[in-house]
N, C-alpha and C positions, 0 to 999 in steps of 0.2 A: 849877481845871480850866478853869473857863470863861474865864479870862483867856489861857490857851493857845490855846483854839478860837477866840476873836477874833482873836489874833492871827494865826493860822492863815490865818483867812478872808481879814484883811487883807493879810496877804503876799502871798495867791494871788490875791486881786483887784489888787493894784497890779503883779506882775508879770505872771500869765498874761493876764489879760482884756484890757490893752491891747495886749499882742504877737500875741495870737490874732486882735484886730479888727484890727490895723494889714495883718498878712499875709494876712485874708481880702480886705482892700481891695486887696492889689497890692503893700504896701510891704516892701520887705527891704533890707538893707544892699547896698553897690555890690558888695561880694565875692559876695554869695550872688546877686544877680539875674546877675552875669556866669557863674556855674556853673548854676544852675537855670530852668528855663522859667517863666515867670507862672502856669500851671496848678498846677505843684507846689508854687510857695509859697501858692496859696491853698488847696490841700490839707493844706499843713500846717498854715494858720492854723485850719482847721476841726479838725486833729487838735489843736492847743495849746488851742481851747476845748472840746473832750470831754476832753480831761485837766483842767483846769480845773472842769467839772462832776463829774467824779469824785472828783478831790481835796477837793471841798466836802461830798459828801454824807454822811459820816462826821461831821463838825464840826456840820452842821445837825442831824442827827438826835439828835446829843446836846444839842444846845442848845435844840431843841424840846422834849425831855423825853418822847421816846417811848418805848414799852414796851419793854424789852430781845428781847422774841421779836420785834416787828414790827422794831425797827431790824435786829436781825440778818437778817431775811428780806429787808429793804430793802439792806443792805448786801452780802449775798450775790449779789442778784440784778443790782448795779448796779454796785459797787466795781471788781472785779477785772474785770468784760467791759468797762468803758468804758477802763481801762487797756490792756488788751488791743486793745480798737479803736482808742485813739489810735495805739498801736506800728503796729498793720496798715495803718491811713492813713498813715503815714509813710513806710512799707516800701512799700507800693504807689505811693506817688507817686516814691519812688524807683527803682522798677523801670520805673516808666512814663518817667520821664524818661531812663534807661538805656537801654531799647530804643527810646525816641523818635531817641535821638543815632544809634544804630547803624543805624537804618533810612534816614537820611538820604543820599540819592544823594551819592556823589563826584563832582565834577564832570570829575575826572583819569581816573575809569574810564569815564565814558559815550563811546561809541564812535558818532560821526557815519558814517552809510554815507551 
């Protein structure tokens, strides 16, 4: 079981941590930069880091040998909440970007009198 947990931690660290840090610093592929605002890219970076922490809570709790009751309280308090926080951040960033594009004034519609 411990081998699986270490592989889980290694995989999450190798994939989500660099991705989250890069997006938090404003890096994204050209295709994403063309469609998303820089603020949305950074918020999604925070979301990826929150997802990273949420994915590691169970593995770390099992590896440190917490008692079952303490681990259950910790996992109930953090696991699902961090995942839903990550989803909420991504949804909020997408909605903010969508509404931001809708409120930009179209120069063709402005009337100069």
